[in-house]
C-alpha positions in Angstrom: 35.2 -15.8 14.9 32.9 -17.1 12.3 31.3 -20.5 13.5 31.2 -23.2 10.3 29.2 -26.4 9.7 33.0 -28.0 10.3 32.8 -26.7 13.8 29.6 -28.0 14.5 30.4 -31.0 13.5 33.9 -31.7 15.1 31.4 -30.6 18.5 28.7 -33.1 17.7 30.8 -36.0 16.8 29.2 -36.1 13.1 30.2 -35.8 9.7 29.9 -32.5 7.9 27.1 -33.5 5.8 24.9 -34.7 8.2 25.1 -31.0 10.0 24.0 -29.8 6.4 21.1 -32.2 6.4 20.3 -31.0 10.0 20.4 -27.1 9.2 18.8 -27.8 5.9 15.9 -30.0 7.4 16.1 -33.0 5.6 14.3 -36.1 7.0 16.8 -38.6 7.1 18.5 -38.0 10.2 17.6 -39.5 13.2 16.1 -38.1 16.1 19.2 -38.6 18.4 21.6 -37.4 15.8 19.3 -34.4 15.1 18.9 -33.5 19.0 23.1 -34.0 19.4 23.8 -31.2 16.5 21.2 -29.2 17.6 23.0 -28.5 20.8 26.1 -28.4 19.1 24.7 -25.5 17.0 23.3 -23.9 20.2 26.6 -24.2 22.4 28.7 -22.6 19.6 26.2 -20.2 18.4 25.9 -21.0 14.9 24.0 -18.8 12.4 23.2 -20.2 8.9 24.4 -18.0 6.1 20.8 -17.3 4.6 21.7 -16.0 1.4 23.8 -18.7 0.9 20.8 -21.0 1.5 18.5 -19.2 -0.6 20.8 -19.1 -3.4 21.4 -23.1 -3.0 17.5 -23.2 -3.7 17.5 -20.7 -6.7 16.3 -17.4 -4.6 17.9 -14.7 -3.3 15.8 -14.1 -0.1 14.8 -10.4 -1.7 11.5 -9.1 -2.5 10.9 -5.6 -3.8 8.5 -3.1 -3.5 7.6 -0.6 -6.3 5.5 2.2 -5.4 5.1 5.9 -7.3 7.0 8.1 -5.2 8.8 7.8 -1.9 8.0 11.4 -1.2 4.4 10.5 -1.0 4.1 10.3 3.0 1.8 7.3 2.4 4.0 5.1 0.7 6.9 5.9 2.5 4.9 4.7 5.8 3.9 1.8 3.4 7.4 0.9 2.6 8.3 1.0 6.6 5.8 -1.5 7.2 6.6 -3.8 4.3 10.1 -3.7 5.2 9.1 -4.8 9.0 6.9 -7.7 7.6 9.5 -8.9 5.3 12.1 -9.3 7.9 9.8 -11.2 10.0 9.6 -13.6 7.1 13.5 -13.5 6.9 13.5 -11.6 3.9 15.2 -8.5 2.7 13.0 -5.8 1.4 14.5 -3.4 -1.5 12.1 -0.6 -2.6 11.9 1.0 -6.3 10.3 4.4 -7.1 8.5 4.0 -10.5 7.4 7.5 -10.6 4.2 6.4 -11.7 4.9 6.0 -15.4 5.0 2.8 -18.1 9.0 2.7 -18.1 9.3 2.7 -14.5 6.6 0.1 -13.6 7.9 -1.7 -16.5 11.3 -1.8 -14.8 9.5 -3.5 -11.5 7.9 -6.0 -13.6 10.4 -7.6 -15.8 14.2 -5.9 -15.0 14.1 -6.2 -11.1 13.1 -10.1 -11.2 16.6 -10.3 -13.6 18.7 -8.8 -10.9 18.2 -11.8 -8.0 14.9 -10.5 -7.0 12.2 -13.3 -5.9 9.1 -11.2 -6.6 7.6 -8.0 -6.5 5.0 -6.3 -4.8 3.6 -3.6 -7.4 1.6 -0.3 -6.9 0.4 0.1 -10.6 -0.9 3.4 -12.0 -0.5 3.3 -15.7 1.1 -0.4 -16.4 -1.2 -2.1 -19.6 -3.2 -4.8 -18.9 -1.4 -6.8 -21.3 2.0 -6.5 -19.8 0.7 -7.9 -16.3 -0.6 -10.8 -18.4 2.7 -11.6 -20.0 4.2 -11.4 -16.5 2.0 -13.4 -14.5 3.7 -17.5 -14.1 6.9 -15.6 -14.8 7.1 -13.3 -11.7 6.2 -13.7 -8.7 4.1 -10.7 -7.8 1.5 -9.4 -5.8 -0.4 -6.0 -6.7 -1.5 -3.5 -4.4 -4.1 -0.8 -4.8 -7.5 -0.3 -6.6 -6.2 -0.6 -10.2 -7.5 -4.0 -11.0 -6.1 -6.7 -13.3 -8.2 -9.4 -14.2 -5.2 -11.9 -14.4 -5.4 -14.4 -11.9 -2.6 -11.8 -9.4 -2.6 -12.0 -5.7 -4.2 -8.5 -4.7 -4.1 -6.4 -1.5 -6.6 -3.3 -1.8 -9.2 -1.3 0.3 -12.3 -1.3 -0.9 -12.1 2.2 -1.8 -15.6 2.8 -3.1 -17.6 1.4 -0.2 -14.8 4.1 1.9 -15.8 7.2 -0.5 -19.5 6.5 0.1 -19.1 6.1 4.0 -17.0 9.4 3.9 -19.5 11.2 1.5 -22.3 9.8 3.9 -20.3 11.5 6.9 -20.2 15.0 5.1 -23.7 14.8 4.4 -24.8 13.8 7.9 -23.1 17.0 9.1 -25.4 19.2 6.6 -23.1 19.6 3.9 -24.8 19.5 0.0 -22.4 21.2 -2.4 -19.2 19.0 -1.8 -16.3 19.6 -4.0 -14.3 17.0 -5.4 -10.9 16.6 -5.8 -8.9 13.7 -7.7 -11.4 11.9 -9.9 -9.7 9.6 -12.2 -10.4 6.9 -14.5 -12.8 4.5 -14.2 -10.6 1.1 -12.3 -8.2 3.6 -10.7 -8.0 4.6 -7.2 -9.4 8.2 -7.8 -11.9 6.3 -10.4 -13.2 3.8 -7.5 -13.5 6.8 -4.8 -15.2 8.8 -7.0 -17.9 6.0 -8.2 -18.2 5.7 -4.1 -19.2 9.2 -3.8 -21.5 9.3 -6.5 -23.2 6.1 -4.9 -23.7 8.0 -2.0 -25.2 11.4 -3.6 -27.8 9.6 -5.5 -28.9 7.4 -2.5 -29.2 10.9 -0.8 -31.9 11.8 -3.6 -28.5 14.6 -5.1 -27.8 15.2 -8.1 -24.6 15.6 -9.1 -22.9 19.1 -10.4 -20.0 18.9 -12.5 -18.8 22.5 -11.6 -17.7 21.0 -8.4 -14.9 18.5 -10.0 -12.4 20.4 -10.9 -9.2 19.0 -13.0 -6.1 18.0 -10.7 -2.9 17.7 -12.1 -1.6 15.3 -9.7 -2.1 14.4 -5.3 0.1 16.7 -3.9 -0.6 19.6 -1.4 0.1 22.6 -4.4 -2.7 20.7 -6.5 -5.5 20.9 -3.5 -4.7 24.5 -3.3 -4.9 25.4 -7.0 -8.0 23.6 -7.5 -9.6 25.3 -4.4 -8.8 28.6 -6.0 -10.1 27.5 -9.2 -13.2 27.2 -7.5 -13.4 30.2 -5.6 -12.1 32.4 -8.6 -15.3 31.0 -10.4 -17.8 31.9 -7.9 -18.8 27.7 -7.6 -20.6 27.8 -4.0 -19.3 24.6 -2.3 -19.7 23.8 1.8 -17.4 20.9 2.0 -14.5 19.5 0.0 -13.9 15.6 -0.1 -10.3 14.6 -1.5 -8.9 11.4 -2.9 -5.7 11.6 -0.6 -4.6 13.7 2.3 -1.8 16.2 0.6 -4.6 17.3 -1.7 -7.2 17.7 1.4 -4.2 19.7 3.0 -3.5 21.9 0.2 -7.3 22.6 -0.1 -7.8 23.4 3.6 -5.1 25.7 3.4 -6.5 27.5 0.4 -10.2 27.5 2.1 -8.5 29.2 5.3 -6.0 32.0 3.4 -9.5 32.8 1.7 -11.1 33.7 4.8 -13.4 30.8 5.2 -13.8 29.1 8.6 -13.0 24.9 8.5 -15.2 23.7 9.3 -17.8 26.1 10.0 -18.0 27.4 6.1 -16.1 24.8 4.8 -15.6 21.1 5.7 -12.4 19.1 4.6 -12.1 15.6 4.2 -9.1 13.0 2.6 -7.7 9.7 2.6 -4.8 7.8 3.5 -4.5 8.8 7.4 -0.8 10.2 7.2 0.8 11.2 10.2 0.4 14.8 8.9 -3.2 14.7 9.0 -3.7 13.3 12.7 -2.1 16.6 13.8 -3.8 19.0 11.7 -7.0 17.5 12.7 -7.9 16.2 9.3 -11.2 13.9 8.9 -9.8 11.1 6.7 -10.4 7.8 5.6 -7.7 5.3 7.6 -6.8 2.0 6.1 -5.0 -0.6 8.1 -1.5 -0.2 6.9 0.2 -2.7 9.1 -2.4 -5.2 7.4 -1.8 -4.1 4.2 2.1 -4.4 4.2 1.6 -8.2 6.2 -0.8 -9.5 3.6 1.1 -8.2 0.4 4.6 -9.4 1.8 3.2 -12.9 3.0 1.0 -13.7 -0.4 4.6 -12.6 -2.2 6.2 -15.2 0.0 3.8 -17.9 -0.7 4.1 -17.3 -4.2 7.6 -17.4 -4.3 7.9 -20.5 -2.1 5.0 -22.2 -4.4 4.5 -20.5 -7.9 1.3 -22.7 -8.7 -0.8 -21.4 -5.7 -4.3 -19.9 -6.5 -4.4 -16.0 -6.4 -5.9 -14.7 -3.4 -7.6 -11.3 -3.1 -7.4 -9.6 0.4 -9.4 -6.8 1.3 -7.9 -4.4 3.6 -10.2 -2.9 6.5 -10.5 0.6 7.2 -12.6 3.4 9.1 -13.4 6.7 8.8 -11.6 8.8 11.4 -13.7 12.0 12.4 -11.9 14.7 13.1 -12.4 18.6 13.7 -12.0 19.5 9.9 -15.5 18.4 9.5 -17.0 18.0 13.0 -19.0 21.3 14.2 -22.1 21.4 12.4 -23.3 22.6 8.8 -22.5 26.1 7.7 -24.3 29.1 9.0 -27.3 30.3 6.7 
């Protein structure tokens, strides 16, 4: 049987209104009365209807996480971690797959918040700057990733420039000098930031950039990594390492290197980004962001903004480490 506020009021010997005031934490209740009501709540096992309470305050208690694709192991893991974090705040998290296109991201920014969603955590790829500007102040919003918008929004991201620089420095320290790069994108994007970090590491080592080592990739999937490496091999481009801007590209690149009869890491070292579960079992060297911190901070900032839309925006930098594994260690290739 469901216990109601009227049941609590009867046991506590107070009015329904008094019990409601206690449950909703109104200050104008004496300590003795509050104690009596709380004792009755404990005795009866009353649990408040969180949804009804949220609606009375003009909120649903539902948050949204909008990511490019849930088939990506990285975004699937992020969604799982964010769901746990939302539950810790007494919220429900719904997931929206944007497909990384303008319309999908517009739906996340505009349509979701018109359907009882209190706010959105968005990992954007293509949303125009002006679209974000229009939503600031109207949609509680937290931005993820390296696609930075100078709009005063809460933002949570890893320093991809520094991470790529450190990963490149690791490859250079193993004796690699001809490093192919998969995943370059426009400046300001995830691939753009990682590309900048790679260039900085090469410059610091006194090495010149060779554009022949940077094949185009259509997406960040295994098949794209396979195709890019096979194109390099077919063109006769010499390389002793492949630096990929996500782990799926790296796993595809590794497959292409091995099927070409080359040894990893003896002939070619392979490294990636994201530290997905498959990479740990495969032994792939990768940049490992603290996904738990990323999810918890994103949810915390969104809940904070839902409760106080005027609060100052915060930029949170997520820690990372270069997880060194067998795909890169073992020394430089034989002369």
